LUMMAR-751583 format. One record per residue: residue in one letter; x, y, z of N, C-alpha, C, CB in turn. Coordinates in steps of 0.2 Angstrom, whole numbers, padded with zeros to 4 digits, always signed. Glycine has a CB too. Layout:
N
AXYZXYZXYZXYZ/...
// end
This chain:
249
M+0614+0156+1244+0615+0155+1237+0619+0160+1234+0608+0154+1234/E+0624+0158+1229+0628+0163+1226+0624+0168+1221+0634+0160+1223/N+0626+0174+1221+0623+0179+1216+0628+0181+1211+0620+0185+1219/Q+0626+0182+1205+0630+0184+1199+0628+0191+1196+0632+0179+1194/L+0632+0196+1195+0629+0202+1192+0629+0202+1184+0634+0208+1194/N+0623+0203+1182+0622+0204+1175+0624+0211+1173+0615+0202+1173/L+0630+0212+1170+0632+0219+1169+0628+0222+1163+0639+0218+1166/F+0625+0219+1159+0621+0222+1154+0615+0225+1156+0620+0217+1148/E+0612+0223+1161+0606+0225+1164+0607+0228+1171+0601+0220+1164/G+0612+0227+1174+0613+0229+1181+0609+0225+1186+0612+0236+1181/V+0607+0219+1184+0603+0215+1188+0607+0209+1191+0596+0213+1184/I+0606+0208+1197+0609+0202+1200+0605+0196+1199+0611+0204+1208/L+0608+0191+1196+0605+0185+1195+0608+0179+1200+0605+0182+1188/T+0605+0175+1202+0607+0169+1206+0610+0164+1201+0602+0166+1210/Q+0614+0160+1203+0617+0154+1199+0611+0150+1196+0622+0150+1203/E+0606+0149+1200+0600+0145+1198+0597+0148+1192+0595+0144+1204/Q+0596+0155+1192+0593+0159+1187+0598+0159+1181+0592+0166+1189/E+0604+0159+1182+0609+0159+1176+0608+0152+1173+0616+0160+1178/Q+0608+0147+1177+0607+0140+1174+0600+0139+1170+0608+0135+1180/M+0595+0142+1173+0589+0142+1170+0589+0145+1163+0583+0145+1174/I+0592+0151+1162+0593+0154+1156+0597+0150+1151+0596+0161+1157/K+0602+0147+1153+0606+0143+1149+0602+0137+1146+0613+0140+1152/E+0598+0134+1151+0594+0128+1149+0589+0130+1144+0591+0125+1156/F+0586+0136+1145+0581+0138+1141+0584+0139+1134+0578+0144+1143/I+0589+0142+1133+0593+0143+1127+0594+0136+1123+0599+0147+1127/A+0597+0132+1127+0599+0125+1124+0593+0121+1122+0603+0121+1130/K+0587+0122+1126+0581+0118+1124+0578+0121+1118+0576+0119+1130/K+0578+0127+1117+0576+0131+1111+0580+0128+1105+0576+0138+1112/E+0586+0128+1106+0591+0126+1100+0589+0119+1098+0598+0127+1102/K+0589+0115+1103+0587+0107+1102+0581+0107+1099+0587+0104+1109/S+0576+0110+1101+0569+0110+1098+0569+0113+1091+0564+0114+1102/S+0573+0118+1089+0573+0121+1083+0577+0116+1078+0577+0127+1083/N+0582+0112+1080+0585+0107+1076+0581+0101+1075+0592+0105+1080/R+0577+0099+1080+0572+0094+1079+0567+0096+1074+0569+0092+1085/S+0564+0102+1074+0559+0105+1069+0562+0105+1062+0556+0111+1072/F+0568+0107+1062+0571+0108+1055+0572+0101+1052+0579+0111+1056/E+0574+0096+1056+0574+0089+1053+0568+0086+1051+0578+0084+1058/E+0562+0087+1055+0556+0085+1054+0553+0088+1047+0551+0087+1060/N+0554+0095+1047+0552+0098+1041+0555+0096+1034+0554+0106+1041/R+0562+0094+1035+0565+0092+1029+0563+0085+1027+0573+0091+1031/L+0561+0080+1032+0559+0074+1031+0552+0074+1028+0558+0070+1038/V+0547+0078+1031+0541+0079+1028+0541+0081+1021+0536+0084+1032/Q+0545+0086+1019+0545+0088+1012+0548+0083+1008+0550+0095+1012/S+0553+0079+1010+0555+0074+1006+0550+0068+1004+0561+0071+1009/M+0546+0067+1009+0541+0062+1009+0536+0064+1004+0538+0060+1015/L+0534+0071+1004+0529+0073+1000+0531+0073+0992+0527+0080+1002/V+0537+0076+0991+0540+0076+0985+0541+0069+0982+0547+0079+0985/D+0543+0064+0986+0544+0057+0983+0537+0054+0981+0547+0053+0989/A+0531+0057+0985+0525+0054+0983+0521+0058+0977+0520+0055+0989/G+0525+0063+0974+0522+0066+0968+0520+0073+0969+0517+0062+0966/F+0520+0076+0976+0519+0083+0977+0523+0087+0973+0518+0084+0985/I+0521+0093+0971+0525+0097+0967+0525+0104+0971+0522+0099+0960/P+0531+0106+0973+0532+0112+0977+0529+0118+0973+0539+0114+0979/G+0525+0122+0977+0522+0128+0974+0515+0127+0970+0527+0131+0969/V+0514+0120+0969+0508+0118+0966+0503+0114+0971+0509+0114+0960/D+0506+0109+0975+0503+0105+0980+0505+0107+0987+0505+0098+0978/F+0510+0110+0988+0512+0113+0994+0517+0118+0994+0515+0107+0999/K+0518+0122+1000+0523+0127+1000+0526+0126+1007+0520+0134+1000/N+0533+0128+1007+0536+0127+1013+0539+0134+1015+0542+0122+1012/T+0537+0137+1021+0539+0143+1023+0543+0143+1029+0533+0148+1024/F+0545+0136+1031+0549+0135+1037+0556+0139+1037+0550+0128+1038/E+0558+0142+1042+0564+0145+1043+0566+0145+1050+0565+0152+1040/T+0573+0145+1051+0576+0146+1058+0578+0153+1059+0582+0141+1059/V+0576+0156+1065+0577+0163+1066+0580+0164+1073+0570+0167+1065/V+0584+0170+1073+0587+0171+1080+0582+0177+1083+0594+0174+1079/V+0580+0175+1089+0575+0180+1092+0579+0183+1099+0569+0176+1094/T+0577+0189+1100+0579+0192+1106+0573+0195+1110+0584+0198+1105/D+0572+0192+1116+0566+0194+1120+0568+0199+1125+0563+0188+1123/D+0565+0205+1125+0567+0210+1130+0565+0208+1137+0563+0217+1128/E+0560+0204+1138+0558+0201+1144+0555+0194+1143+0553+0206+1148/L+0558+0190+1147+0556+0183+1147+0554+0180+1153+0561+0179+1143/Q+0548+0177+1154+0547+0174+1161+0549+0167+1161+0539+0174+1162/L+0553+0166+1166+0556+0159+1167+0554+0157+1174+0564+0159+1166/G+0555+0150+1175+0553+0147+1182+0546+0146+1183+0556+0152+1187/R+0544+0144+1188+0537+0143+1190+0535+0146+1197+0535+0135+1190/S+0529+0149+1197+0527+0152+1203+0526+0147+1209+0521+0156+1202/W+0524+0141+1207+0522+0136+1212+0529+0133+1215+0518+0131+1210/M+0534+0134+1211+0541+0132+1214+0545+0138+1217+0545+0129+1208/D+0542+0143+1217+0545+0149+1220+0552+0151+1217+0546+0148+1228/N+0552+0150+1210+0558+0152+1207+0557+0156+1200+0562+0146+1205/E+0551+0159+1200+0549+0163+1194+0553+0169+1194+0541+0164+1194/F+0555+0171+1188+0558+0178+1188+0558+0180+1180+0566+0177+1190/T+0560+0187+1179+0560+0190+1173+0567+0190+1170+0556+0196+1173/A+0569+0187+1165+0575+0188+1162+0575+0193+1156+0578+0181+1159/K+0580+0197+1155+0580+0202+1151+0585+0201+1145+0581+0209+1154/N+0583+0203+1139+0587+0203+1133+0590+0196+1132+0593+0208+1134/I+0586+0191+1131+0588+0184+1130+0588+0183+1123+0583+0179+1134/T+0593+0180+1120+0594+0179+1113+0594+0171+1112+0600+0182+1110/Y+0590+0169+1108+0589+0161+1107+0587+0160+1100+0585+0158+1112/V+0588+0153+1098+0586+0151+1091+0578+0149+1091+0590+0146+1088/N+0574+0151+1086+0567+0148+1086+0566+0147+1079+0563+0154+1089/T+0560+0144+1077+0558+0143+1071+0551+0146+1069+0557+0135+1069/K+0549+0147+1063+0543+0150+1061+0541+0147+1054+0543+0157+1061/G+0535+0147+1053+0532+0144+1046+0532+0137+1046+0537+0147+1041/G+0531+0134+1040+0531+0127+1040+0528+0125+1033+0526+0124+1046/I+0526+0119+1033+0523+0116+1026+0515+0117+1026+0525+0109+1025/S+0513+0119+1021+0505+0120+1020+0504+0117+1014+0503+0127+1020/L+0498+0113+1014+0496+0110+1008+0491+0115+1004+0492+0103+1009/L+0492+0115+0998+0488+0120+0994+0482+0117+0991+0493+0123+0988/S+0476+0119+0993+0470+0117+0991+0465+0122+0989+0466+0113+0997/K+0459+0121+0987+0454+0126+0985+0448+0124+0988+0454+0126+0977/R+0443+0129+0988+0437+0128+0990+0432+0133+0987+0436+0129+0998/Y+0426+0131+0986+0421+0136+0983+0418+0140+0988+0415+0132+0979/D+0418+0147+0987+0415+0152+0991+0409+0154+0988+0420+0158+0992/K+0403+0152+0991+0397+0154+0988+0395+0161+0988+0391+0151+0992/E+0397+0165+0993+0396+0172+0993+0400+0176+0987+0398+0175+0999/L+0406+0174+0986+0410+0177+0980+0408+0173+0974+0417+0176+0982/D+0405+0167+0974+0404+0163+0968+0410+0162+0964+0398+0167+0964/K+0415+0160+0967+0421+0158+0964+0425+0153+0968+0425+0164+0962/V+0430+0150+0965+0434+0145+0968+0440+0149+0971+0437+0139+0964/V+0442+0148+0977+0447+0152+0981+0452+0147+0983+0444+0157+0986/D+0458+0150+0984+0464+0146+0987+0463+0145+0994+0471+0149+0985/C+0465+0140+0997+0465+0139+1004+0471+0134+1006+0458+0136+1007/N+0474+0136+1012+0480+0132+1014+0478+0127+1020+0485+0137+1017/I+0481+0121+1019+0479+0117+1025+0486+0116+1029+0478+0109+1022/D+0486+0119+1035+0492+0120+1039+0492+0114+1044+0492+0127+1042/Y+0487+0111+1045+0487+0106+1051+0486+0099+1048+0481+0107+1056/F+0492+0096+1048+0492+0089+1046+0498+0086+1050+0492+0087+1039/N+0498+0080+1052+0503+0077+1056+0506+0070+1053+0500+0075+1063/R+0512+0069+1054+0516+0063+1051+0516+0059+1057+0523+0065+1048/E+0515+0052+1055+0516+0047+1060+0519+0041+1056+0509+0045+1064/G+0526+0040+1057+0529+0035+1053+0529+0037+1046+0526+0028+1054/D+0527+0033+1042+0527+0034+1035+0520+0036+1032+0529+0028+1031/K+0516+0038+1037+0509+0040+1035+0508+0047+1038+0504+0035+1037/F+0502+0050+1035+0500+0056+1038+0493+0056+1040+0501+0062+1032/E+0491+0061+1045+0484+0062+1047+0482+0069+1045+0484+0060+1055/C+0476+0069+1041+0474+0076+1039+0466+0075+1039+0477+0078+1032/D+0463+0077+1045+0456+0076+1045+0452+0081+1040+0453+0077+1052/Y+0455+0087+1038+0452+0092+1034+0451+0089+1027+0457+0098+1033/L+0456+0084+1025+0455+0081+1018+0451+0074+1019+0462+0079+1015/T+0452+0070+1024+0449+0064+1025+0442+0064+1029+0454+0059+1028/G+0441+0069+1033+0435+0069+1037+0435+0064+1043+0429+0067+1033/N+0441+0061+1044+0442+0057+1050+0450+0057+1052+0440+0050+1048/Y+0452+0053+1057+0458+0054+1059+0462+0047+1057+0458+0054+1067/R+0460+0044+1052+0464+0039+1049+0470+0041+1046+0459+0035+1044/K+0476+0037+1047+0482+0038+1044+0482+0036+1037+0488+0035+1048/I+0485+0040+1032+0485+0038+1025+0492+0039+1023+0480+0042+1021/K+0494+0035+1017+0500+0036+1014+0501+0042+1010+0501+0030+1009/P+0507+0045+1009+0508+0051+1006+0504+0051+0999+0515+0053+1005/T+0504+0046+0995+0501+0046+0989+0494+0046+0989+0503+0039+0985/T+0491+0044+0994+0484+0044+0996+0482+0051+0998+0481+0039+1001/L+0486+0054+1002+0486+0061+1004+0485+0066+0998+0491+0064+1008/L+0490+0065+0993+0490+0069+0987+0483+0068+0983+0496+0067+0982/A+0481+0061+0982+0475+0060+0979+0469+0064+0982+0473+0052+0979/K+0469+0064+0989+0463+0067+0992+0464+0075+0991+0464+0066+1000/L+0470+0077+0991+0471+0085+0990+0468+0086+0983+0478+0086+0990/Q+0470+0082+0978+0467+0084+0971+0460+0083+0970+0471+0079+0966/E+0457+0078+0974+0450+0077+0974+0446+0083+0977+0448+0071+0978/Q+0449+0086+0982+0446+0092+0985+0446+0098+0981+0450+0094+0992/R+0452+0099+0977+0452+0104+0972+0447+0104+0967+0459+0105+0969/E+0446+0097+0964+0442+0096+0959+0434+0097+0961+0442+0089+0956/R+0433+0095+0968+0426+0096+0970+0424+0103+0971+0426+0092+0977/A+0429+0107+0972+0428+0115+0973+0425+0117+0966+0434+0118+0975/E+0429+0115+0960+0427+0117+0954+0420+0114+0952+0432+0114+0949/Y+0418+0108+0954+0412+0105+0953+0406+0109+0957+0412+0097+0955/E+0408+0110+0963+0403+0114+0967+0401+0121+0964+0405+0115+0974/M+0406+0124+0961+0405+0130+0958+0400+0130+0952+0411+0134+0956/K+0402+0125+0948+0398+0123+0942+0391+0121+0944+0401+0118+0938/A+0390+0117+0949+0384+0114+0951+0379+0120+0954+0384+0109+0956/N+0383+0124+0958+0379+0130+0961+0377+0135+0956+0383+0133+0966/R+0381+0136+0951+0379+0141+0946+0373+0138+0941+0385+0143+0941/E+0373+0132+0940+0368+0129+0936+0361+0129+0940+0370+0121+0934/R+0362+0127+0947+0356+0127+0951+0353+0134+0952+0358+0125+0958/N+0357+0139+0952+0355+0146+0953+0352+0148+0946+0361+0151+0954/N+0354+0146+0941+0351+0148+0934+0344+0144+0934+0356+0145+0928/A+0344+0138+0936+0337+0135+0936+0332+0138+0940+0338+0127+0938/F+0334+0141+0946+0330+0144+0950+0328+0151+0947+0333+0145+0957/N+0332+0154+0944+0330+0161+0941+0325+0159+0935+0337+0164+0938/I+0326+0154+0931+0321+0152+0926+0314+0151+0929+0323+0146+0922/A+0314+0147+0935+0308+0145+0938+0305+0152+0941+0309+0140+0943/L+0309+0156+0944+0306+0162+0947+0303+0166+0942+0311+0166+0951/N+0306+0167+0937+0303+0172+0931+0297+0169+0929+0308+0172+0926/D+0297+0162+0928+0290+0159+0925+0285+0160+0930+0292+0152+0923/L+0286+0159+0936+0280+0159+0941+0278+0166+0942+0283+0156+0948/N+0283+0171+0942+0281+0178+0943+0277+0180+0937+0287+0182+0944/F+0278+0178+0931+0275+0180+0925+0268+0177+0925+0278+0177+0919/K+0267+0171+0927+0260+0167+0927+0256+0169+0933+0261+0160+0927/F+0259+0171+0939+0255+0172+0945+0257+0178+0949+0256+0166+0950/P+0256+0184+0946+0258+0190+0948+0255+0192+0955+0257+0196+0944/A+0250+0189+0957+0246+0190+0963+0250+0187+0969+0239+0188+0963/A+0255+0183+0968+0258+0179+0973+0265+0182+0975+0259+0172+0972/D+0267+0182+0981+0274+0184+0983+0278+0178+0982+0274+0188+0990/I+0283+0178+0977+0287+0172+0976+0294+0173+0977+0286+0170+0968/F+0297+0169+0981+0304+0170+0983+0307+0163+0985+0304+0174+0989/I+0314+0163+0986+0317+0157+0987+0318+0156+0995+0324+0157+0984/I+0317+0149+0997+0318+0148+1004+0322+0142+1005+0310+0147+1007/D+0324+0141+1011+0327+0134+1014+0321+0130+1017+0333+0135+1018/D+0319+0125+1014+0314+0121+1017+0316+0114+1019+0308+0120+1011/S+0313+0111+1024+0315+0105+1026+0310+0099+1025+0316+0105+1034/S+0312+0093+1024+0307+0087+1023+0310+0082+1027+0307+0086+1015/G+0306+0077+1028+0308+0071+1032+0304+0069+1038+0316+0071+1033/Y+0307+0065+1042+0304+0063+1048+0309+0061+1053+0298+0058+1047/G+0307+0061+1060+0312+0059+1065+0318+0062+1065+0313+0051+1064/R+0324+0059+1064+0330+0062+1064+0333+0063+1057+0335+0058+1068/S+0329+0061+1052+0331+0061+1045+0329+0067+1041+0329+0055+1041/F+0328+0073+1045+0326+0079+1041+0332+0082+1037+0324+0084+1047/R+0330+0084+1031+0335+0087+1027+0333+0094+1024+0337+0082+1021/T+0337+0098+1023+0335+0105+1021+0336+0105+1013+0340+0110+1024/Y+0331+0108+1010+0332+0109+1003+0330+0116+1001+0326+0105+0999/K+0333+0118+0995+0332+0125+0993+0326+0124+0988+0338+0128+0989/R+0321+0128+0990+0315+0128+0986+0312+0135+0984+0309+0124+0990/I+0307+0135+0980+0303+0142+0979+0296+0142+0983+0302+0143+0971/K+0295+0147+0986+0288+0148+0989+0284+0153+0986+0290+0149+0997/A+0278+0151+0985+0273+0156+0982+0268+0158+0988+0269+0154+0976/Q+0269+0164+0991+0265+0166+0997+0259+0170+0995+0269+0169+1002/F+0253+0169+0997+0247+0173+0995+0245+0177+1001+0241+0168+0993/K+0241+0182+1000+0239+0187+1006+0235+0184+1011+0236+0193+1003/N+0231+0179+1009+0227+0176+1014+0230+0171+1019+0221+0173+1011/G+0237+0169+1017+0241+0165+1021+0242+0158+1018+0237+0163+1028/S+0238+0157+1012+0240+0151+1008+0247+0151+1005+0234+0150+1003/Y+0249+0145+1004+0256+0145+1000+0257+0139+0997+0262+0147+1005/V+0262+0139+0992+0264+0133+0989+0271+0133+0988+0261+0132+0981/T+0275+0128+0990+0282+0127+0989+0283+0123+0983+0286+0125+0995/F+0289+0124+0979+0290+0120+0973+0298+0118+0973+0289+0125+0967/S+0299+0112+0971+0305+0109+0970+0307+0111+0963+0306+0101+0971/V+0313+0113+0962+0315+0115+0955+0320+0110+0952+0319+0122+0956/N+0319+0108+0946+0324+0104+0942+0329+0108+0939+0320+0100+0937/T+0334+0104+0937+0340+0107+0934+0339+0111+0928+0346+0102+0933/D+0333+0110+0924+0332+0113+0918+0327+0119+0919+0328+0109+0913/G+0325+0121+0926+0321+0126+0927+0314+0124+0928+0322+0132+0922/S+0312+0118+0926+0305+0116+0927+0304+0115+0935+0304+0110+0923/Y+0298+0115+0937+0296+0114+0944+0290+0110+0946+0296+0121+0947/R+0290+0107+0952+0284+0103+0954+0282+0105+0961+0286+0096+0953/V+0276+0104+0963+0274+0106+0970+0277+0101+0975+0266+0105+0970/A+0280+0104+0980+0283+0100+0985+0278+0100+0991+0289+0103+0988/K+0275+0106+0993+0270+0107+0999+0265+0112+0997+0274+0108+1005/K+0259+0111+1000+0254+0116+0998+0250+0117+1005+0249+0115+0992/Y+0248+0123+1006+0244+0125+1012+0238+0130+1010+0248+0128+1018/D+0232+0127+1012+0226+0131+1010+0224+0134+1016+0220+0127+1007/A+0224+0141+1017+0223+0144+1023+0215+0144+1025+0225+0152+1023/N+0211+0145+1019+0204+0144+1020+0201+0138+1023+0200+0146+1013/F+0204+0132+1020+0203+0125+1022+0205+0124+1029+0206+0120+1017/A+0211+0127+1031+0213+0126+1038+0209+0129+1043+0220+0128+1038/A+0205+0135+1041+0201+0138+1045+0194+0135+1046+0200+0145+1043/M+0192+0130+1042+0186+0127+1043+0185+0123+1049+0184+0123+1037/D+0179+0123+1052+0177+0118+1057+0175+0112+1054+0171+0121+1062/S+0174+0107+1059+0172+0100+1056+0167+0100+1052+0171+0096+1062/N+0161+0103+1053+0155+0103+1048+0157+0106+1042+0149+0107+1051/E+0161+0111+1041+0163+0114+1035+0167+0110+1031+0166+0121+1036/V+0172+0106+1035+0176+0102+1031+0172+0096+1028+0181+0099+1036/M+0167+0093+1032+0163+0088+1029+0159+0090+1023+0159+0085+1035/E+0156+0096+1024+0152+0099+1018+0157+0100+1012+0149+0105+1020/F+0163+0102+1013+0168+0103+1008+0169+0096+1004+0174+0106+1010/F+0170+0091+1008+0172+0085+1004+0166+0082+1001+0175+0080+1009/T+0160+0083+1004+0154+0080+1002+0152+0083+0995+0148+0082+1006/N+0153+0090+0994+0152+0093+0988+0157+0091+0983+0153+0101+0989/Q+0163+0089+0985+0168+0087+0980+0166+0080+0977+0175+0086+0983/N+0162+0076+0980+0160+0069+0978+0153+0069+0975+0161+0064+0984/K+0150+0075+0974+0143+0074+0971+0143+0073+0964+0140+0081+0972/
// end
């Protein structure tokens, strides 16, 4: 096999290696051109559907020239793997991101979030982050879903603040009326089988182990959800029967 001297590195490359380098550079250029055209097509489809640049999406796509000091080419299983040095080629970076919002409970505010992963298939898009599934939708529907998500973030913030305010009202009232109890907020569950759901509730815990949990309404009023009497639970069968007998005298 013929060899060729790489004068810049003083490394002797075979003709096969030289060809592999040329093919790699050509492949990267072809891929970059394809990505450029795809990016331009997607942006055009979004704008035609009513998306506003800088409001509904941003496009950070650009073509760049890259020089790798060292680049692994070939395959070990083909016994032609080698390290090429100082290889310059065309590449791309960035892309189109949809601009959405979400409610951050810890910060208690609506924050910006970018949706970077969505795919075009023909004249439709797939974006499970917005739709919750892999169904393909039209660009106009994609915009509607994006707007709904941003509106939902605002609604969640408002609803959570109202819920927190209601719990604060209920906590203050229960602490004032029943200072002997340890009163705090819990995540409680209700249901049966596979239909269990978690609810935010208030729990009033007493020293003897008894407790009461309360569901809280939006106005701060509350009602008993569950109750546990530690003294009753400790009774034997005779004590239980005597207890109910006395109730019905």
